[in-house]
C-alpha positions in Angstrom: -83.5 -113.1 20.4 -85.6 -112.5 23.7 -85.0 -116.0 24.4 -81.0 -115.4 24.2 -81.5 -112.2 27.0 -83.4 -114.4 29.2 -80.6 -117.0 29.1 -78.1 -114.4 29.8 -80.2 -112.9 32.5 -80.3 -116.2 34.3 -76.9 -117.3 33.9 -75.6 -114.4 35.9 -76.6 -115.2 39.8 -76.1 -118.8 39.2 -72.6 -119.3 37.4 -69.8 -120.4 40.0 -66.7 -121.8 38.4 -64.1 -124.0 40.1 -60.6 -123.2 39.4 -60.3 -126.4 37.5 -63.2 -125.2 35.5 -61.1 -122.2 34.3 -57.9 -124.2 34.1 -59.0 -127.1 31.4 -61.5 -125.1 29.3 -63.9 -127.1 27.1 -63.1 -127.1 23.7 -66.5 -128.2 22.4 -68.2 -125.1 21.4 -71.6 -126.8 20.9 -71.4 -128.7 24.0 -70.5 -125.8 26.1 -73.6 -123.9 24.4 -75.9 -126.5 25.5 -74.8 -126.5 29.3 -75.2 -123.0 29.2 -79.0 -123.4 28.1 -79.7 -125.9 30.9 -78.2 -123.9 33.4 -80.0 -121.2 32.4 -83.4 -123.0 32.9 -82.9 -123.9 36.0 -83.0 -120.9 38.6 -85.2 -117.4 37.5 -82.8 -114.3 37.8 -82.5 -112.4 40.7 -84.7 -114.9 43.2 -83.2 -117.1 45.8 -83.2 -120.7 45.3 -85.7 -120.9 48.3 -88.4 -119.4 46.1 -87.7 -120.6 42.9 -90.1 -122.7 40.7 -90.6 -126.5 42.1 -88.0 -128.7 39.6 -87.3 -132.0 39.2 -84.5 -133.6 41.5 -82.7 -135.0 38.5 -81.9 -130.9 37.5 -81.1 -130.0 40.8 -78.8 -133.0 40.9 -77.1 -131.9 37.6 -76.4 -128.2 38.4 -73.1 -128.3 39.8 -71.8 -130.2 37.0 -73.2 -128.0 34.4 -71.6 -124.8 36.6 -68.3 -126.6 36.5 -68.2 -126.9 32.4 -69.3 -123.3 31.5 -66.1 -121.4 30.1 -65.2 -117.7 31.2 -63.4 -116.3 28.1 -64.2 -112.4 29.0 -62.4 -111.2 32.1 -62.7 -107.5 33.9 -59.7 -105.5 33.9 -60.4 -104.1 37.3 -61.3 -107.1 39.4 -61.1 -110.6 39.2 -64.6 -111.3 37.8 -65.0 -113.1 34.7 -68.1 -114.1 32.4 -68.9 -116.5 29.7 -70.2 -113.7 27.2 -69.5 -110.4 26.4 -73.2 -109.3 27.4 -72.6 -110.6 31.2 -69.3 -108.7 31.0 -71.2 -105.4 30.2 -73.9 -105.9 32.6 -70.6 -106.2 35.3 -68.7 -103.0 33.7 -71.9 -100.8 33.6 -71.1 -100.2 30.2 -74.2 -99.5 27.6 -72.6 -99.5 24.1 -76.2 -100.4 22.3 -77.9 -96.4 22.0 -81.4 -95.9 20.6 -81.3 -93.8 17.5 -84.8 -92.2 18.5 -84.0 -91.3 22.3 -81.3 -91.3 24.9 -81.8 -94.7 26.1 -78.7 -97.1 26.2 -78.4 -100.6 27.0 -75.8 -103.2 27.8 -77.3 -106.0 25.6 -78.6 -105.4 22.2 -81.9 -107.5 22.9 -82.7 -105.3 25.4 -82.1 -102.3 23.0 -84.4 -104.1 20.1 -87.2 -104.5 22.9 -86.9 -101.0 23.8 -87.4 -99.9 19.9 -90.5 -101.7 20.2 -92.2 -98.8 22.2 -91.3 -96.4 18.9 -92.6 -98.6 16.2 -95.9 -100.1 18.2 -95.0 -103.1 16.7 -96.0 -106.4 18.9 -95.1 -109.3 16.6 -96.0 -111.7 19.4 -99.4 -112.8 19.3 -101.7 -115.1 21.6 -103.4 -118.2 20.0 -106.2 -118.4 22.2 -107.3 -114.8 22.0 -106.1 -111.2 20.6 -103.8 -110.6 22.9 -100.5 -109.4 21.3 -97.1 -107.9 22.6 -93.8 -106.9 22.0 -92.2 -109.2 24.2 -92.1 -113.1 23.6 -91.3 -113.2 27.5 -94.6 -111.4 28.1 -96.5 -113.7 25.9 -95.5 -116.6 28.0 -96.6 -114.9 30.6 -99.7 -114.1 29.5 -100.5 -118.1 28.2 -100.3 -119.0 31.9 -103.9 -117.2 32.6 -105.1 -119.6 29.9 -103.3 -122.7 31.5 -104.0 -121.5 35.1 -100.5 -122.8 36.0 -98.5 -121.0 38.6 -94.9 -122.1 38.9 -93.5 -119.7 41.0 -94.2 -120.5 44.9 -93.1 -118.3 47.9 -91.2 -120.7 50.6 -92.8 -118.8 53.6 -96.5 -118.7 53.2 -97.2 -120.9 49.7 -98.3 -118.1 47.7 -98.1 -119.3 43.7 -97.9 -117.1 40.6 -97.8 -117.2 37.3 -95.1 -114.2 37.1 -91.8 -114.4 38.4 -91.7 -110.3 39.3 -95.0 -110.5 41.2 -93.0 -113.5 43.4 -90.2 -110.9 43.4 -92.7 -108.3 45.0 -94.4 -110.6 47.4 -91.0 -111.8 49.0 -90.6 -108.3 50.2 -93.6 -108.5 52.7 -92.0 -111.3 53.9 -88.7 -109.2 54.3 -90.2 -106.3 55.0 -87.2 -104.8 52.7 -87.9 -101.0 51.6 -85.0 -99.9 49.7 -86.3 -96.8 47.3 -86.9 -93.7 49.8 -88.4 -90.5 48.8 -86.0 -87.3 49.4 -89.1 -85.1 50.2 -90.4 -87.1 53.1 -90.5 -89.9 54.8 -92.2 -92.3 52.7 -90.2 -95.4 51.6 -91.3 -98.3 48.9 -90.4 -102.1 47.9 -90.3 -101.2 44.5 -89.0 -98.0 42.4 -92.1 -98.0 40.2 -94.3 -97.5 44.0 -92.0 -94.7 44.6 -92.3 -93.0 41.2 -96.2 -93.1 41.8 -95.6 -91.5 45.2 -93.7 -89.0 44.0 -96.4 -87.1 41.7 -97.8 -86.4 45.2 -95.1 -84.0 45.9 -95.1 -82.4 42.6 -98.8 -82.4 41.8 -98.2 -82.7 37.8 -100.7 -84.4 35.9 -99.4 -84.5 32.1 -102.2 -86.9 30.7 -105.5 -85.9 29.9 -108.8 -87.9 28.6 -110.0 -86.0 25.5 -113.5 -87.1 26.3 -114.0 -85.6 29.7 -111.2 -83.9 30.8 -109.8 -86.2 33.2 -106.1 -85.8 34.2 -103.5 -88.0 35.9 -100.1 -88.0 36.5 -99.8 -91.8 35.1 -100.3 -92.8 31.5 -101.8 -96.1 32.6 -104.4 -94.5 34.9 -105.6 -92.5 31.7 -105.4 -95.9 29.5 -107.8 -97.6 32.4 -109.9 -94.5 32.4 -110.7 -94.4 28.7 -112.2 -97.7 29.3 -114.9 -95.9 31.0 -115.7 -94.2 28.1 -115.0 -97.0 25.3 -116.4 -99.8 27.1 -113.4 -101.9 26.8 -113.1 -104.8 28.7 -110.1 -107.0 28.2 -109.9 -109.0 30.9 -112.0 -112.1 30.8 -113.2 -114.8 33.2 -112.1 -118.4 31.9 -114.8 -120.3 33.8 -117.6 -117.8 32.7 -118.7 -115.3 30.4 -117.7 -112.5 32.8 -115.3 -109.6 31.7 -113.8 -106.4 33.3 -112.3 -103.3 32.1 -109.9 -103.5 35.3 -107.4 -106.6 36.6 -108.3 -105.8 40.1 -112.3 -106.2 39.3 -111.1 -109.8 37.8 -109.4 -110.8 40.5 -112.2 -110.3 42.5 -114.7 -111.8 40.5 -112.3 -115.1 40.6 -112.5 -115.5 43.8 -116.3 -116.3 43.7 -115.4 -119.4 41.8 -111.9 -120.5 43.6 -112.2 -118.8 46.7 -108.6 -118.2 46.9 -107.3 -114.9 48.6 -103.4 -115.3 48.2 -102.3 -111.8 49.9 -102.2 -112.1 53.8 -100.8 -109.6 56.3 -98.4 -111.1 58.5 -99.7 -109.1 61.6 -103.2 -109.9 61.9 -103.8 -112.9 59.3 -106.3 -110.7 57.2 -106.5 -112.0 54.0 -107.4 -110.3 50.5 -107.8 -111.3 46.8 -105.9 -108.3 45.7 -102.4 -107.0 46.6 -103.4 -103.2 46.6 -105.7 -104.1 49.3 -103.0 -105.5 51.4 -100.7 -102.8 50.9 -103.6 -100.6 52.4 -104.6 -102.9 55.1 -101.0 -102.8 56.3 -101.2 -98.8 57.0 -103.6 -99.8 59.4 -100.8 -101.2 61.1 -97.8 -98.5 60.5 -100.1 -95.7 60.7 -98.9 -94.6 57.6 -100.4 -92.0 55.7 -98.5 -91.2 52.3 -101.2 -89.0 50.7 -100.7 -85.4 51.6 -102.8 -82.1 50.7 -100.9 -79.4 49.2 -102.9 -77.1 50.7 -103.6 -77.9 54.0 -102.1 -80.3 57.0 -104.6 -83.5 55.8 -102.9 -86.7 54.8 -104.7 -90.1 54.2 -103.6 -93.6 54.0 -105.8 -94.1 51.2 -105.5 -91.9 47.8 -109.3 -92.0 47.2 -109.4 -90.6 50.7 -107.2 -87.6 49.5 -109.0 -87.2 46.3 -112.4 -86.8 48.2 -110.8 -84.4 50.6 -109.0 -82.1 47.5 -112.9 -81.8 46.5 -113.5 -79.5 49.2 -110.9 -77.2 48.3 -111.4 -77.1 44.3 -114.9 -78.7 43.9 -113.3 -80.7 41.3 -115.1 -84.2 39.5 -112.9 -85.6 37.3 -114.8 -88.6 36.4 -117.9 -87.7 34.0 -120.3 -90.3 32.4 -120.3 -89.8 28.8 -123.9 -91.2 28.7 -126.1 -88.7 30.7 -123.1 -85.9 32.0 -123.3 -87.3 35.7 -120.0 -86.4 37.5 -118.0 -87.2 40.4 -114.7 -87.3 42.7 -114.4 -90.7 42.7 -114.1 -93.7 39.9 -115.6 -96.0 41.9 -118.8 -93.8 41.9 -118.5 -93.7 38.2 -118.0 -97.1 37.8 -121.3 -97.9 40.0 -123.1 -95.3 38.0 -122.3 -96.6 34.6 -124.0 -99.9 35.4 -127.3 -98.1 35.6 -126.8 -97.8 32.1 -125.2 -100.9 31.3 -127.6 -103.4 33.1 -124.2 -104.8 34.7 -124.3 -106.7 38.1 -121.4 -106.4 39.9 
């Protein structure tokens, strides 16, 4: 079902039919499905061909022949759009007939609803045969497996950056275009991704609904709480495939891997600065733009980095949310706690 959904997504931006194909439909259902599958494998959803993974010349040569044989049985009543499936038409019209029984979520495709339901059940049926990783989505498992193989099929045509994840390439491309369509309605901040804007918005609301039961640390994001809890549990899910190193945070693993490869895929277009971690490049870019999105709600102070705002806020409230579970040491910054924990574990950075 996951694969079917991926096929539908991939067809959307690439199917362009001639009038001849509409007038002379192919009545062979089996042949039609096969052609649609071939087409779906050729180009990732949402990417221009310039940034697509490398494919063989044969696949690109056959693409136009494939496009001309796909039938479009479903026609819009409001425009000239036609589609080869009901789900694609639902995407076009914006209708979301599939509704979750447990919350307000709705979807245009049944496979999307099935994926969503896994959030309620906690079921993770797709398991990696190389490690203990499991997930609710087959596509996530496929992306995870690339970590074991080292394959990076998605390449940027501008700078040669390569990645195993198509969505990472989409985010990377924005660095070349400079497009930031997501804008804050309370200040001048804008972002390339909606998730980044959502993270920014908590600066204005100040809400921190997620709390640690061990030390009282609070955060605006559940993902940050999950990362924080690894300080107490000692969990290190990110493992190096070239040595015995493991880390609690992916950014730490990325930095470690550079000791093996020397690879620094993220580059500043202004000055040539290169880094291992995408977030480091984002922070660096503010030295050129002068952007300071992190603002104090008690004075006029603003900062280009969140940790600088955290240090500043401690002057107002004296809060030290990061606590060592071994000895009770407390600090304003998570990085300080991470360094402190090495005095107990003996780990070398």
